[in-house]
C-alpha positions in Angstrom: 10.7 11.2 6.6 10.6 12.3 2.8 8.8 15.5 1.6 5.9 14.8 -0.6 8.1 15.4 -3.8 10.6 12.6 -2.6 8.1 10.3 -1.9 6.6 11.0 -5.5 9.9 10.6 -6.9 11.0 7.5 -5.4 7.5 5.6 -6.1 7.8 6.8 -9.8 11.1 5.1 -9.8 10.3 1.9 -8.2 7.3 1.6 -10.9 9.6 2.8 -13.6 12.3 -0.2 -12.4 9.6 -2.5 -12.3 8.4 -1.8 -15.5 11.6 -2.0 -17.3 11.9 -5.4 -15.4 9.1 -6.9 -16.4 9.3 -5.3 -20.4 11.4 -8.7 -20.5 8.5 -10.8 -20.0 5.8 -11.0 -22.6 2.2 -11.5 -22.0 0.7 -15.3 -22.1 -0.2 -14.4 -25.9 3.4 -13.6 -26.5 3.4 -9.8 -27.1 4.9 -7.3 -25.2 2.7 -5.5 -23.0 3.0 -2.6 -19.9 2.5 -4.8 -17.0 2.4 -1.6 -14.8 -0.8 -0.4 -16.6 -2.3 -3.6 -17.7 -5.2 -3.1 -19.7 -8.1 -5.7 -19.4 -10.2 -3.9 -22.6 -13.0 -3.8 -20.3 -13.9 -0.4 -19.2 -14.2 -0.1 -15.0 -12.3 -3.6 -14.5 -8.4 -3.4 -13.5 -5.6 -5.2 -12.4 -4.0 -3.0 -10.0 -0.8 -3.1 -7.7 -0.4 -0.8 -4.7 2.6 -0.2 -2.5 3.3 2.4 0.2 5.4 2.8 3.7 3.9 -0.3 5.1 2.7 -2.7 2.7 2.1 -3.7 -1.0 -1.3 -5.2 -2.5 -2.2 -6.7 -5.7 -6.1 -6.6 -7.0 -8.7 -6.9 -9.5 -10.8 -3.7 -9.4 -14.7 -3.7 -10.2 -15.6 0.5 -10.2 -18.3 0.5 -12.5 -20.7 3.2 -11.2 -23.8 1.3 -11.3 -23.9 -1.3 -8.5 -26.1 -3.8 -10.3 -23.5 -4.1 -13.2 -20.8 -4.0 -10.7 -22.2 -6.9 -9.1 -22.7 -9.0 -12.4 -19.0 -8.4 -13.2 -18.3 -9.6 -9.6 -20.8 -12.7 -10.3 -19.1 -13.4 -13.3 -15.8 -13.7 -11.7 -17.1 -15.6 -9.2 -18.1 -18.3 -12.1 -14.2 -18.3 -12.7 -13.2 -18.7 -9.1 -11.4 -21.9 -9.1 -9.6 -21.0 -12.4 -8.5 -17.9 -10.9 -7.3 -19.4 -7.6 -5.5 -22.3 -9.9 -3.6 -20.0 -11.6 -2.7 -17.8 -8.7 -1.6 -20.6 -6.8 -3.6 -19.1 -3.6 -6.8 -17.7 -2.3 -7.5 -14.3 -2.7 -9.5 -12.3 -0.6 -13.2 -11.2 -2.1 -14.7 -8.1 -0.9 -17.9 -7.0 -2.5 -18.0 -3.4 -1.0 -14.6 -1.6 -0.9 -14.7 2.4 -0.6 -11.4 4.0 -1.8 -9.9 7.1 -0.3 -12.2 9.2 -2.0 -15.5 7.1 -0.6 -16.0 5.6 -4.3 -17.7 2.0 -3.9 -15.8 -0.9 -5.9 -15.5 -4.3 -5.4 -12.1 -5.8 -5.0 -10.6 -9.5 -5.2 -7.0 -9.4 -4.3 -4.0 -10.0 -1.8 -1.9 -8.0 0.6 1.9 -8.7 1.2 2.0 -10.3 4.5 5.3 -8.4 5.6 6.2 -5.0 6.7 7.7 -3.3 3.3 8.0 0.4 2.1 8.3 1.6 -1.8 10.4 4.0 -0.1 13.1 1.6 0.9 15.1 0.5 -2.3 16.1 -2.4 -0.3 12.4 -3.9 -0.1 12.2 -3.4 -4.1 13.0 -7.1 -4.6 10.6 -8.4 -2.0 8.0 -6.0 -3.9 9.1 -7.3 -7.2 8.8 -10.9 -6.0 5.5 -10.4 -4.7 4.0 -8.4 -7.7 5.8 -10.1 -10.8 4.2 -14.0 -10.3 1.0 -12.8 -9.6 0.6 -10.4 -12.4 1.8 -13.2 -14.8 -0.8 -15.6 -13.4 -3.6 -12.9 -13.7 -2.4 -12.3 -17.4 -2.5 -16.4 -17.9 -6.2 -16.3 -16.2 -7.5 -13.3 -18.3 -6.1 -14.7 -21.6 -8.9 -17.3 -21.4 -11.3 -15.6 -19.1 -11.7 -12.4 -20.9 -14.1 -13.9 -23.5 -16.6 -14.3 -20.7 -16.5 -10.7 -19.8 -17.0 -9.4 -23.5 -20.7 -8.5 -22.6 -19.4 -5.6 -20.6 -17.6 -3.6 -23.1 
């Protein structure tokens, strides 16, 4: 078991290492970006990566506080579903109502790593990187074309 401080440091270390590793990869437009804190430029729309002591997941999160707008944004993603899955080369799970640890309702489109891994085990880090890297790059490829369809949500 790790203390809270040790766990926090290990997580920070993983994300720092992942960010350094990914810094060598430009985005679809050839620009250097921060992959860990990917900016969609659309308020309440995020590409998120999570890793804990059991698993890892990557997802698109729509967190607009207005349920109607959140649904419209999700509907817009549904219009791009075939393009999204073609870029990702896999099907992701669509969840219209996801409640986070604070009880906030969001919509998510994502996938979870299908094996047990821990961000607290450095020997699992290569597996985590192999999981996150191609999916973030694919999301960026998708977003470089699809973002124009979301301009109305700015």
